[in-house]
N, C-alpha and C positions, 0 to 999 in steps of 0.2 A: 983652481983651489980656492976654498971659501976665505973670506976675510975674517980678521980677528973679531970683528963684531957679530959675525954670524955664527961662529964656532959654539959658543955658549948656548945659543937659539937650538942650534942642530942637535946639541947633546940633550937639552930639555925635551925636545920633539922625541928623541928617540926612547927617552926614559918614559914619557907619557904613553908612547905606542906599546912598550913592553908591559907596561900596567895595564892598558885595555886589555891586550893579548892574554894576560894571566887571568884577570878577572873573566873573561870570556871561556877561557879553558874551565875556570871552577863553575862556572854554571851550566856547562855543556859537558859534564862527566858522562862517560858511556854508560848505559845501563848494564848491568851485569845479570847474565841470564841464570836463572835458577836450573840446578841439575835436573835432569829428566825423574819427574816423579817427587821432587822435593817439594815440600809445602812451603809456601811464602807468606801469607797474611792470613789471620782467622777469618773464617766466614761468621756471617751475622748467626748469633745463637744466644743461648744453648739450645741446640737442636734437640728433638727426641729421638730415641733410638727407633721407634716405628717410622718416623718421617724419613731418617738416614736409609734403613733397609729399603724402603720403597724408591729411592733415588742413588742407589749405589753408584751409578755410573757419573752422576752430578758431583758427586763429592769425593770420589776416589782420587786419592793422590793429594787432597786438598788438607789445609789445617783448619780444624773445625773443634767447636765445643759441642759436647754431646752429654745429657743428662738422662740417669735410669737409675734403677736399683742396681746397686754393687752388690753383686755376689761373688767374691773372692776374684776368678780370674776372668770374669765377664760382666757385662753390663746389660740388664734385663729391661723388658718393658711389654705388659700384657696387650699386644697390639691385636686389633680385631682381625687382621689378616696375614697370614704367614706366605712368605716366599716359599714357590713349590716349582721344582724342576723335575720334569716326567713324573715319577711316583715319589719323589723325596721331598719332605716337608722340612724346610729350614727353621731353627729355634729363633725366636725373637730376640736376639741377643747378639752383642758383638764382643768378639774377644779381645782381652786386653794383655798388651805386652809392653816390655820395657826395651830400650835400645840393646842391651846386652843380647837378647834373645833373637836379634837379626841375623841372618846368614850372610856370611862375606859376599856373595853374590846379589844380595839383596841392596836397594838403595838405603844408604846410612842417613842419620838424622845428626843435627849439630847442637842439639842442647844437652843440659849436664843431667837431667833428672833421669834416675835409675832404679833399679831393683832396690837398693838399699832406702831410697826415698819412699818407694811404693810400700815396703815393709813397715816403715814407720808409721806411716799413715793407716795402713790396714790394722795394726795393732791399736790404733786409737778407736777404731771402730768397733772393737770388743767390748768397750763401755757403753755401746748404745744398744738399744732395745731394736729387733728387726721389725720391719725392712730398714736398711740404711739407703740412702740416696745421695748421690755425689754427681759433680759435673767433671767431665774429663776432657782435657784439651789436648790435642795431639793430631798426627797425622793419620787420616783413614785409608787403609789399602782394601780393594776389592778385585777379584777376579774379572778380566775382560768378559769371561763368560761364565757364568756360574752353573756348571754342569756336573753331575753324578759322574765318576769314572769308575771303571770295571775293577774289582778287587780281586787279582789273581784269577781271572777268569770265571769268577763266582758272581753273586749278587752285585749289581752296581751299587757303590758307597758314595758319601759325600765327598767332594773335592773343595774344602774350604781351609779354614784356619784353626790353630789350636789342636788339640788333641784329636787325632782320628780324622782331622778335617772336619769337625762339627760346626763350626760357625761360619756363616756367610760373609763375615768382614772381619777386620781387626782395626784396632787403633794402637799406634805407638805413642805412649803417653809422654806429653811435655810438662803437664802439672795436672794437681787434683785440687778442686776447690769446693766451697759450698757443701761441705758434708754433713748431713743431717739425717738423725735416727729418729725412732717413734717415741725416744725417751732415753732416761740414762739408768743404769745398772748398778747397784751397790757393789757387786762383784763382776768382772769382766766374764764374759763367755768363754769357754773353752771349744777349740774346734781343732780338727786333727790338722789341716792345713791351712796355713796363714798367709801363704805368700802365691806368686804365679808360677806357672809351669816353668821349668828352667829348660 
């Protein structure tokens, strides 16, 4: 049994040991793995649409910034070369969607930007002269293999994203920044469709 003189020292040593253990635990927190397909950090950018389209496998599933001409539900760029699979040429464009458009079976995102935020920014662009350019930040999605598929046994059609699988890739928008037009209009433009495909 320890003497009365040693008892306070043993108590102090135990307390110090607990503090050291606690500090070690704080400095060695286990790293949380990202869900499969979930973007983590923004890649260097902003990147061009053309660069991303020529490197889809490199950026697929990653959080990137990409800049191009904003035309409604897609971001465009006059690339010198188009992606071609068999006899199908893909447009030099990336489809834009918000988190609400993701299917239940698709990998979700954890940011707050949604269709309402998109609509508000799109309405602002109606006061700009065309073309309008913007930088989109979000997760890029691309197929493992960008191949056309048969359409009900008939001619082979595109298997991409957006309406009729028209686009070779898509970006789930986290934010839109640096919106620039070619000038300002006294009266806003009138367009039939001012939002994303629902």
